[in-house]
N, C-alpha and C positions, 0 to 999 in steps of 0.2 A: 468512418467513424469520426465524430466531431471531437476536435481537440479542445479541452477546457483550458482556460487561462487560470492563473493563480487567483484571479478576482471573481471568477464565476461562482455562483452558488452551487455547491456540489449536490448531486442527486442523493436521494436516500440510498445509502450504501448498504447493500445486502450481498451476502455471499452468492456467487454465481454457479457454484458447483451443485448440480442437481442431486448429488448423493448426500448433501448436508441434511442432517436430521432437523426437523422443525424446532426441536428444543434447543438446538445449537445456534439458530439464526440470531437471536438477540446478542449473544456473546460475540459472534463473528462480525455482526454489524458494527458493534462497538469497537472491535479491533480495527476494522477498515477506517472508521472515523478517527481513531487515535493515530493510526499510521499516517493518514493524510495530514493531520495536524502537525505531526512530527516533520514530515517532508516539506510542508509549507514553511517551516521555520528554517530549514536548511538541510544539508546532506545528513543522512542517517546510516550508520553502520549496522551490519547484521548483528553484531554483538550487543548493540543498544536495544534492538528489537527483541532479542532473546531475553535480555535483562528485564524487559517489560512483560515477559510472559508470552510473547508471540513466537512460539517455536516453529510454527508453520508460516513464517512471514512470507515465504515465496508465494504461497496461495493468496495471501492478502494483497501482495504486489500485483499478482495476476488479476485479482478482482478489480483493483483500482485501474489497471490498464484497460480492462474491458469496459469500464465506465468512461473511458476517453482520456484518462490522465497519461501523460508521457513520462515514464520513469526510466532513467538509464542507470546501469550498474557498472561500477568499475571494480575490478579485482585488485585488492591492495596487497595480497600475498598472505601466507600463513593462515588461510581459511577466512580472512576478513574481506568483506565486500562493502562498498559504499554505494548507496542509492541516492539519486537526486531527481527531484521533480523538475522537468524542463518545460519550456513553452515552445510553440511552433515558431520557426524563424521565417 
């Protein structure tokens, strides 16, 4: 899979789960784009994603990873995780 840099033009982000109902695709596509924009600004905690209404943020993280973005997760404790977009070294 090709690793995208922070400067690459992202592909059209669509949910990759085949069980997603066609009516939900526009909403989930928007969530992927919003999450990518958040990650491009810096680390994002799961609490921030949930505050934005992304309650299934792990699915959106998985979608972005399938599109070639490398996202690492660090457990901070107390149920809080921090996600970062990284580049290939």
